[in-house]
C-alpha positions in Angstrom: -40.0 -42.2 -143.7 -37.0 -44.2 -143.4 -36.4 -47.2 -141.0 -34.1 -45.4 -138.8 -36.7 -42.6 -138.4 -39.2 -45.1 -137.7 -37.0 -46.6 -134.7 -36.2 -43.1 -133.4 -39.8 -42.5 -133.2 -40.7 -45.8 -131.4 -38.4 -44.6 -128.7 -41.3 -42.4 -127.7 -43.3 -45.4 -126.6 -42.9 -46.4 -123.1 -43.6 -50.2 -122.1 -46.6 -50.3 -119.9 -46.0 -49.8 -116.2 -42.4 -49.5 -117.0 -40.1 -46.4 -117.1 -38.3 -47.5 -120.3 -39.2 -47.5 -123.9 -40.0 -50.3 -126.2 -36.7 -50.0 -128.3 -34.5 -50.1 -125.1 -36.4 -53.2 -123.7 -35.8 -54.9 -127.2 -39.4 -55.6 -127.6 -39.3 -54.5 -131.3 -38.0 -57.6 -133.2 -38.2 -56.2 -136.7 -39.3 -53.2 -138.7 -39.8 -53.2 -142.5 -41.0 -50.4 -144.9 -42.6 -51.4 -148.3 -44.0 -48.4 -150.0 -46.8 -46.9 -147.8 -47.0 -50.1 -145.8 -45.1 -50.6 -142.3 -44.7 -53.7 -140.7 -43.5 -54.0 -137.1 -42.8 -57.4 -135.2 -43.1 -57.4 -131.6 -41.8 -59.6 -128.9 -44.4 -58.9 -126.0 -45.9 -62.1 -124.2 -48.4 -60.1 -121.9 -51.5 -59.8 -124.0 -52.6 -56.6 -122.3 -49.2 -54.8 -122.8 -49.1 -56.1 -126.4 -52.4 -54.4 -127.2 -51.4 -51.2 -125.5 -48.2 -50.9 -127.3 -50.0 -51.7 -130.7 -52.4 -49.0 -130.1 -49.7 -46.5 -129.4 -47.6 -47.4 -132.4 -50.8 -47.0 -134.8 -51.4 -43.4 -133.2 -47.8 -42.5 -133.4 -47.2 -43.5 -136.9 -50.4 -43.4 -138.4 -50.0 -40.2 -140.4 -46.8 -41.5 -142.0 -48.1 -44.8 -143.5 -51.5 -45.9 -145.1 -51.1 -49.4 -143.7 -49.5 -50.5 -140.5 -49.0 -54.1 -139.8 -48.3 -55.0 -136.2 -47.6 -58.8 -135.6 -46.2 -60.8 -132.7 -43.1 -62.6 -133.0 -43.8 -66.3 -133.1 -41.4 -67.8 -130.7 -41.6 -70.0 -127.4 -41.1 -67.9 -124.4 -37.6 -68.6 -122.9 -39.1 -69.7 -119.7 -42.4 -71.7 -118.9 -45.5 -69.5 -118.7 -47.5 -72.8 -117.3 -48.5 -72.1 -113.7 -47.6 -75.1 -111.2 -49.8 -76.3 -108.5 -49.4 -76.2 -104.7 -48.7 -79.9 -104.6 -45.9 -79.7 -107.3 -45.0 -75.9 -107.5 -42.9 -74.6 -110.0 -39.3 -73.1 -109.2 -39.2 -69.8 -110.6 -36.2 -68.6 -108.1 -33.7 -71.4 -108.5 -31.1 -68.9 -107.5 -32.4 -68.9 -104.0 -31.7 -71.6 -101.7 -34.6 -70.8 -99.5 -37.6 -68.6 -99.9 -39.5 -67.1 -97.0 -42.9 -65.7 -97.4 -44.0 -63.0 -95.0 -47.7 -62.4 -94.7 -50.6 -61.5 -92.6 -54.4 -62.0 -92.4 -55.2 -58.2 -92.5 -53.4 -55.0 -93.3 -52.1 -52.5 -90.9 -50.5 -55.0 -88.7 -46.8 -54.0 -89.5 -46.0 -56.9 -91.9 -43.8 -54.8 -94.2 -41.7 -53.6 -91.3 -41.2 -57.1 -90.1 -40.2 -58.2 -93.4 -37.7 -55.6 -94.0 -36.0 -56.0 -90.5 -36.0 -59.8 -90.8 -34.2 -59.5 -94.0 -31.6 -57.3 -92.6 -31.2 -59.4 -89.5 -30.4 -62.4 -91.8 -27.7 -60.2 -93.7 -26.2 -59.3 -90.4 -25.7 -63.0 -89.9 -23.7 -63.1 -93.1 -26.4 -64.5 -95.6 -26.9 -63.3 -99.1 -30.5 -61.9 -98.9 -33.0 -60.6 -101.5 -36.3 -58.8 -100.5 -39.2 -58.9 -103.1 -41.9 -56.4 -102.1 -45.0 -58.3 -103.6 -47.4 -56.1 -101.8 -48.4 -54.6 -104.9 -51.0 -52.2 -103.8 -48.9 -51.0 -100.7 -45.4 -51.1 -101.7 -43.9 -49.6 -98.7 -40.4 -51.6 -98.8 -38.6 -48.9 -100.8 -39.3 -46.2 -98.1 -38.4 -48.4 -95.2 -35.2 -49.3 -96.8 -34.1 -45.8 -98.0 -34.2 -46.5 -101.7 -37.8 -45.0 -102.5 -35.9 -42.4 -104.9 -34.4 -45.0 -106.9 -35.8 -46.1 -110.4 -35.4 -49.4 -112.2 -32.3 -49.9 -114.4 -31.2 -52.7 -116.6 -28.0 -54.4 -117.0 -26.3 -55.5 -120.5 -28.3 -59.0 -120.2 -31.5 -57.0 -120.1 -32.0 -58.0 -116.6 -33.4 -55.6 -114.1 -30.8 -54.5 -111.4 -32.3 -54.7 -108.0 -31.8 -51.8 -105.7 -29.2 -52.7 -102.5 -29.0 -51.1 -99.0 -28.4 -52.5 -95.7 -26.7 -55.5 -97.0 -29.7 -56.7 -99.2 -30.9 -56.5 -102.6 -34.4 -55.1 -102.9 -37.0 -55.3 -105.8 -40.4 -53.7 -105.5 -43.3 -52.6 -107.7 -42.9 -49.1 -106.0 -39.6 -48.7 -107.8 -41.5 -48.8 -111.2 -43.9 -45.9 -110.8 -43.2 -42.3 -111.9 -44.0 -41.0 -108.3 -44.7 -42.5 -105.0 -48.5 -41.6 -105.0 -49.0 -43.3 -108.6 -51.8 -45.6 -108.1 -51.5 -49.1 -109.1 -55.0 -49.8 -110.6 -54.2 -53.3 -111.8 -56.2 -56.5 -112.3 -54.9 -59.6 -110.5 -53.7 -61.1 -113.8 -51.5 -58.2 -114.5 -50.2 -58.2 -110.9 -49.3 -61.8 -111.0 -47.6 -61.4 -114.3 -45.6 -58.5 -112.8 -44.5 -60.6 -109.8 -43.4 -63.4 -111.9 -41.2 -61.0 -113.9 -39.7 -59.9 -110.8 -38.8 -63.4 -109.9 -37.5 -64.2 -113.2 -36.0 -61.2 -114.9 -34.3 -59.5 -111.9 -30.5 -60.2 -111.6 -30.5 -61.4 -108.1 -27.5 -63.4 -108.1 -27.1 -66.4 -105.9 -29.2 -66.0 -102.7 -29.2 -67.7 -99.5 -32.8 -66.1 -98.6 -35.3 -64.7 -101.0 -37.9 -62.9 -98.5 -41.1 -62.1 -100.1 -43.2 -59.4 -98.5 -46.8 -60.6 -99.4 -49.9 -58.4 -99.4 -52.4 -59.2 -96.7 -55.1 -61.4 -96.9 -55.6 -64.9 -98.8 -55.9 -63.9 -102.5 -54.3 -64.5 -106.0 -50.7 -63.3 -105.0 -50.5 -65.7 -102.1 -51.9 -68.6 -104.2 -49.6 -67.8 -107.2 -46.5 -67.8 -104.8 -47.5 -71.0 -103.4 -47.9 -72.4 -107.0 -44.7 -70.9 -108.4 -42.2 -71.3 -105.6 -41.2 -74.0 -103.2 -41.6 -71.9 -100.3 -39.3 -72.9 -97.4 -41.4 -71.4 -94.7 -44.1 -69.0 -94.2 -43.8 -66.3 -91.5 -47.3 -64.9 -90.3 -47.5 -61.5 -88.5 -50.5 -60.5 -86.3 -51.3 -58.1 -83.5 -52.8 -59.4 -80.2 -56.4 -58.4 -81.0 -59.1 -60.7 -82.0 -60.0 -58.8 -85.2 -56.2 -59.5 -86.3 -56.0 -62.9 -84.9 -59.4 -63.9 -86.6 -57.9 -62.9 -90.0 -54.3 -64.5 -89.6 -56.3 -67.8 -88.7 -57.6 -67.8 -92.2 -54.0 -67.3 -93.7 -52.6 -70.1 -91.4 -55.3 -72.5 -92.7 -54.6 -71.3 -96.5 -50.9 -72.2 -96.2 -51.8 -75.5 -94.3 -54.3 -76.4 -97.1 -51.6 -75.5 -99.9 -48.9 -77.6 -97.9 -46.8 -74.5 -97.3 -44.5 -75.2 -94.3 -45.0 -73.0 -91.2 -42.0 -71.1 -90.1 -44.0 -69.3 -87.4 -45.8 -66.4 -86.0 -44.8 -63.0 -85.0 -46.9 -61.0 -82.6 -46.4 -57.3 -83.6 -47.6 -54.1 -81.5 -47.6 -56.5 -78.4 -47.6 -53.9 -75.8 -46.7 -50.3 -75.0 -44.1 -49.1 -72.5 -44.7 -45.5 -71.7 -41.6 -43.6 -71.8 -42.2 -41.5 -68.8 -43.4 -44.2 -66.3 -42.1 -47.4 -67.7 -45.7 -48.8 -67.2 -46.7 -51.4 -69.7 -50.1 -51.1 -71.7 -51.7 -53.9 -73.5 -53.4 -51.6 -76.1 -54.3 -54.5 -78.5 -55.0 -57.0 -75.9 -52.8 -59.6 -74.5 -51.3 -62.9 -75.6 -53.4 -63.2 -78.7 -50.3 -64.3 -80.9 -49.2 -67.1 -78.6 -52.6 -68.3 -78.1 -53.0 -68.6 -81.8 -49.6 -70.6 -82.4 -50.8 -73.0 -79.7 -54.1 -73.6 -81.1 -52.6 -74.4 -84.7 -49.6 -76.0 -83.4 -47.0 -73.6 -85.2 -44.1 -72.0 -83.6 -44.3 -68.6 -81.9 -41.3 -66.7 -82.9 -41.6 -63.9 -80.7 -43.2 -60.4 -80.0 -42.3 -56.7 -80.8 -43.7 -53.9 -78.8 -45.5 -50.8 -80.1 -42.7 -48.3 -80.1 -42.3 -45.0 -81.3 -38.9 -45.3 -82.2 -39.7 -48.3 -84.3 -42.3 -46.1 -86.4 -39.8 -43.2 -86.5 -36.8 -45.3 -87.9 -39.0 -46.9 -90.4 -40.6 -43.7 -91.7 -36.9 -42.4 -92.1 -35.8 -45.4 -94.0 -33.6 -46.6 -91.1 -34.5 -50.3 -90.2 -34.5 -50.6 -86.3 -32.3 -53.8 -86.4 -29.8 -51.7 -88.1 -30.0 -48.3 -86.6 -31.6 -48.8 -83.4 -30.3 -49.5 -80.0 -29.7 -52.8 -78.7 -33.3 -53.1 -77.4 -34.8 -52.5 -80.8 -32.3 -54.7 -82.6 -32.6 -57.7 -80.2 -36.5 -58.0 -80.8 -35.9 -58.8 -84.5 -32.6 -60.8 -84.0 -34.5 -63.1 -81.5 -37.2 -63.6 -84.2 -34.4 -64.7 -86.8 -32.9 -66.8 -84.2 -35.7 -68.7 -83.4 -36.7 -68.9 -87.3 -33.3 -70.3 -88.0 -33.7 -72.9 -85.3 -37.1 -73.8 -86.9 -35.1 -74.5 -90.2 -32.5 -76.6 -88.7 -29.7 -74.3 -90.1 
């Protein structure tokens, strides 16, 4: 078997979790054949990915060589793999002037809907905006921004090209899976490594704002983002009900303890206006978000009603702030105006 034939065979091996082979990704640094011995040098930093690729090479080429030696390339990574800390965080996104982290204490409160619409609202004001979907176990951003049919692509510098729509750049782990229902059964260390890659290895260009749609809760991803980025402001999303405000209280305290500035709180699904009668119904309670903001002395950025059109537009990949009527647009635009005021822009 010749070297050329080996390289051709290696194109059959996909890099773990990515829709691209190891040759295209230039992770095979060197191939050498000496008699019945094959030596392959791999440039892969992630230990789990390295072990998986190593096993696949041995299975693929084991019938052609008596001995297969797979070794890592001995080099220093181009960028620091050392984690920062919350007192002196790293800056893995120097291309972004400001980083906004949108998070919630629990799932199901509409955090991703808020993230998508606030990002588009910033772009409507003329800012250059990137949206990173860091909600690795529930990546809904691609659907909400109508890029869910797209797959990852690379430019000539081997950087991932972000998707673009509604005036913003978008990157999501949902764009890496073969289908929309593919589960991401990842340990937290793998998830964190993927998010750091999305910060460092995506061709974001120069951004005025990098908005990060966090997963709910107070886990590894939130802590890592606080350690790896100088977050300009955290925006917390809640509903009025006590179960949601209890959980977002914990998120508020986590950000306070990690010294992340508080941009403010958004109350989603605040109330419901019956379309036939015009009557208002406080389905999830009343005033929970404002009371929480007062309790923790953080800004209240605004509320958004429980509205069928918001749900319909979001499911169709049409952000209400871009495609809705003036009432729908105003909810998100007012929140962005209040946030910009808090940031003294």
